[in-house]
N, C-alpha and C positions, 0 to 999 in steps of 0.2 A: 504494500500500500504506500509506503514511504517513497519507493522508487516511482510509482505512477503519479503520486500527487506532487512530490517535491522535485526529485531529480529529473524525471522525464516531463512532469507537468509544468511547474513554475519555471524551471530552467531549460526546458526543451531538450533534455539530455546533454546539455552543454555546460554543466556546473564547472568542469575543469577549465573551460575557456574563460579566463579571468575577465576579459573585457565584457563578455556577454553576461557573466554572473554579476559584475558590478552594475551594468546597465539594468538588469532585472531588479536589483536592490534599489537603485536610484528611482526607477519607475514606481516601485512599491512605496517608497518614502514619499514621493510626490503625491501619489494617490491618497495616502493616509493624511498628509497635510491638507489636501483639498477637501476631504470628506469628514474629518474629525473636528468637532467644535474646539476652538482654541483653549477654552478653559479645561478641557479634558485631555489636552495633548502637552506632553513635555518633550521637547527636543533636547536630549541629554547628551552631553559630552562627558565621557568618563574621566577626562582630565580634571573636571570640576569637582570631583569627589562627592562626598555624601550630601553636602548642604543643599544644592538645588533639588536633588531627588527627594530628600526628606521633607523639605519645605513643600514641594508639590504634593506629596502624599500626606502631609500634615502629621508626621511622626517625628519623634526625637532622633537626633543624630546619634548613631551608635558610638560607643566608646572605643571600639577597635578601629584601626586604620582601614581606609577604603582599599579593597584589593586592587593591585596595580599590575597583575601578571597578565600578559597577553603574548603568549609564545606561539608563533605561527606553526612551528613544527608540532607542538602538542595539539593544537587545534586541528591540524590536518589528520593527525593520528586518530583523534576522537571521531572526526567525521567519517574516516575510513572504517573504523571499528563499528560505528553505528550502521553504516551502509551494509557491511558484511553481516553484522548481527541480525539486521532485519531480513536479510535474504536467507540466512541460515536457520532462523527460528522455526519456520514451518517444517523444515527438514528434520530438525532435532525433535520437535514435538511429534511428528509422524513416526519417527524411529522409536521414540519412547513408547508411544501408544502400541506400535506393532510388537515391541519387546514385551510389553505388559500382557498382550494377548497370548504370546508364545508361552510365557511363564505360567499364565493361568491355565492354559491347556495342558501343560506338563504336570501341573500340580493337582489337576482334577482327577479324582479316582474313577476308574472305569465303571464301578458299580453305583456311582452317585447319579 
């Protein structure tokens, strides 16, 4: 489902094409800006830290520092893992179900 909706749907199968992916994100941002009421929209720059986000949400600023980690390599690995995980999940589930049937059949007594 993720492949159909996101990778093939929103990105037209071209997520790895950086220029295309950036254009898709920019079009989405413009759509949100054009359709969302200004009082319900925060255009947030993570470099600004907690203050604008907490003010917008009307919550106190946390005591711990704002997370500042943005490692492109880690992000790429996470995206790849999610893509492969969503593709493998149905196979794993089907294999587990088939294995359960085999075990159940072997443990059933013939006279039962």
